[in-house]
C-alpha positions in Angstrom: -7.5 -3.4 -5.3 -5.8 -1.7 -8.2 -2.6 -2.3 -9.3 -0.5 0.8 -10.4 3.2 1.2 -12.2 6.4 2.3 -10.9 9.9 2.5 -12.1 12.7 4.6 -13.6 13.8 5.4 -17.2 17.4 4.4 -17.2 20.6 5.1 -19.2 24.0 4.7 -20.1 27.0 5.8 -21.8 27.6 3.3 -24.8 30.6 5.3 -26.3 34.3 5.9 -25.7 34.0 4.4 -22.0 35.6 1.4 -20.7 33.1 -1.7 -19.9 33.8 -0.7 -15.9 32.3 2.5 -16.9 29.3 1.8 -18.6 27.2 1.7 -15.6 23.1 2.4 -15.5 21.5 5.3 -14.3 18.3 6.2 -13.0 17.6 9.1 -15.5 14.1 10.1 -14.1 11.4 8.1 -12.0 8.4 6.8 -14.1 6.1 9.0 -11.4 6.9 12.3 -12.9 6.1 11.1 -16.5 2.9 8.5 -16.3 0.2 8.7 -13.9 -2.3 6.4 -15.6 -3.8 3.0 -14.6 -4.7 1.4 -17.7 -4.2 -2.5 -17.6 -4.6 -3.3 -21.4 -1.8 -0.5 -21.7 0.2 -2.4 -18.8 -0.5 -6.0 -20.9 0.0 -5.0 -23.9 3.6 -3.7 -22.7 4.3 -5.9 -19.8 1.9 -8.9 -19.6 0.4 -7.3 -16.4 -3.7 -7.6 -15.5 -4.6 -7.7 -19.6 -4.1 -10.2 -22.2 -5.2 -8.5 -25.1 -2.2 -8.4 -26.9 1.0 -11.0 -26.7 3.2 -8.5 -24.2 6.3 -6.6 -25.6 8.2 -7.6 -22.7 6.7 -9.6 -19.8 8.3 -11.4 -17.0 12.0 -10.2 -17.4 13.1 -9.5 -14.1 14.6 -6.4 -12.5 17.7 -6.2 -14.5 20.7 -7.6 -12.7 22.7 -4.6 -13.8 19.5 -2.1 -12.7 20.8 1.0 -11.2 21.4 2.2 -7.3 17.8 4.1 -7.3 16.1 1.1 -9.0 17.1 -1.5 -6.6 16.7 0.5 -3.5 12.8 1.4 -4.4 11.9 -2.0 -6.2 13.1 -3.2 -2.7 11.1 -1.0 -0.6 7.9 -2.3 -1.5 6.9 -5.8 -0.1 4.5 -6.7 -2.6 5.9 -5.4 -6.0 5.7 -8.2 -8.6 5.4 -8.2 -12.9 9.1 -6.6 -12.5 10.6 -5.7 -16.2 12.2 -3.2 -19.0 12.2 -2.7 -21.8 14.8 -0.7 -24.4 13.9 2.5 -26.3 15.6 0.3 -29.3 12.6 -2.7 -28.8 9.9 -0.1 -28.9 11.6 1.7 -32.0 10.5 -1.8 -33.6 7.0 -2.1 -32.2 4.5 -2.6 -35.2 2.0 0.1 -33.1 -0.8 -1.2 -36.0 -0.9 -4.2 -34.7 -4.5 -5.5 -33.9 -5.8 -8.1 -31.5 -6.1 -11.4 -33.2 -10.1 -11.4 -31.3 -12.5 -9.0 -30.8 -11.9 -6.6 -27.9 -14.1 -7.7 -24.8 -14.6 -4.0 -24.2 -17.0 -1.7 -25.6 -15.1 1.4 -27.3 -15.9 4.8 -27.3 -15.5 7.0 -30.3 -15.5 10.7 -30.5 -15.1 13.2 -33.4 -11.7 14.7 -33.8 -10.8 17.9 -34.9 -10.9 16.6 -38.5 -14.0 15.0 -38.4 -12.9 11.1 -38.2 -13.9 9.4 -35.1 -11.2 9.1 -33.1 -10.6 6.6 -29.9 -12.1 8.0 -26.4 -11.9 5.3 -24.1 -12.7 1.5 -23.5 -15.6 0.8 -21.3 -16.0 4.2 -20.6 -19.6 5.8 -20.0 -21.2 2.6 -19.4 -24.4 4.0 -18.4 -25.1 5.9 -21.6 -24.2 2.7 -23.8 -26.5 0.2 -21.3 -29.0 3.3 -21.9 -27.9 3.1 -26.2 -27.8 -0.7 -26.6 -30.1 -1.7 -24.1 -28.0 -3.7 -21.8 -29.0 -4.4 -18.6 -27.0 -7.3 -16.6 -23.5 -6.0 -15.9 -21.7 -9.2 -17.1 -22.8 -8.6 -20.6 -21.9 -4.5 -20.5 -18.4 -5.1 -19.3 -17.6 -7.5 -21.4 -19.9 -6.4 -24.6 -17.8 -7.9 -27.3 -18.4 -11.0 -25.5 -21.9 -10.6 -26.7 -22.2 -8.8 -30.2 -20.5 -9.2 -33.4 -17.9 -7.6 -33.9 -18.5 -4.1 -35.8 -21.7 -3.3 -34.1 -22.2 0.1 -33.5 -24.5 2.8 -31.1 -24.4 6.3 -32.3 -25.2 9.1 -30.1 -24.4 12.5 -31.7 -21.0 13.1 -31.9 -20.0 9.8 -30.1 -20.3 6.4 -31.3 -19.5 3.1 -29.3 -18.6 0.2 -31.3 -17.3 -3.6 -30.7 -13.9 -4.0 -32.6 -10.5 -5.2 -32.4 -8.0 -2.8 -30.5 -4.4 -1.6 -32.2 -1.6 -1.5 -29.9 -1.3 2.3 -30.6 -4.4 2.5 -28.9 -3.6 0.3 -26.2 -1.0 2.2 -25.3 -2.6 5.9 -26.6 0.3 8.5 -26.9 -1.4 11.3 -25.1 -1.3 9.5 -22.0 2.6 7.6 -23.1 4.2 11.0 -24.9 6.1 12.1 -22.0 7.7 8.8 -21.2 8.7 8.0 -24.8 9.8 12.2 -25.1 12.4 11.7 -22.4 13.5 8.3 -23.9 13.5 9.4 -27.3 16.3 12.3 -26.4 18.3 10.1 -24.0 18.5 7.7 -27.0 19.8 11.1 -28.8 22.7 10.7 -26.5 23.4 7.0 -25.5 22.0 5.1 -28.3 18.8 3.2 -28.9 20.0 0.4 -26.6 21.3 2.8 -23.5 18.1 3.7 -22.6 15.4 1.5 -21.1 12.3 1.3 -18.8 12.4 -0.7 -15.8 9.4 -1.2 -13.9 7.3 -3.1 -11.7 3.4 -3.2 -10.2 2.1 -3.1 -6.9 
């Protein structure tokens, strides 16, 4: 069974209000912004289902001052786990160019971008074609080719390239999938401040 991510973007007013008024509010359900299932992204951000990177915010739990909507939704999940949160300020400080310390075990598929440069298209994608190009017929090797082939190994297929190598954080959490989340958080941070916006999540 697969694992999915759930949660809310939350915000609070940090300006001109008494401390009692600085409650966290659910701005939008994460379901409206992200509907993917990328374990490498889950691991990179929150340490769930993948250990390619040191996670940014693992096992923090549900915030004690979480919004009522988040508390109610989380409480409705009997098997929820991996609850955590991260602020926009923390996300702004991330070095998205950081690479994995070891060669990534999945083969990376690249395709030509508009400018002709190779751009990451997927991880362990089109494995049937990769098997034909590489001659790998063992599924255990096919799904973890980075463990068995040296870094820099490449298989060309016209305007497609399969490569063994390291992964950058920005590739683990690609902008095409996460841009809506970041856009909402960035907009809210303009009103509430970078520390006044956070992403609260759990998995199930």
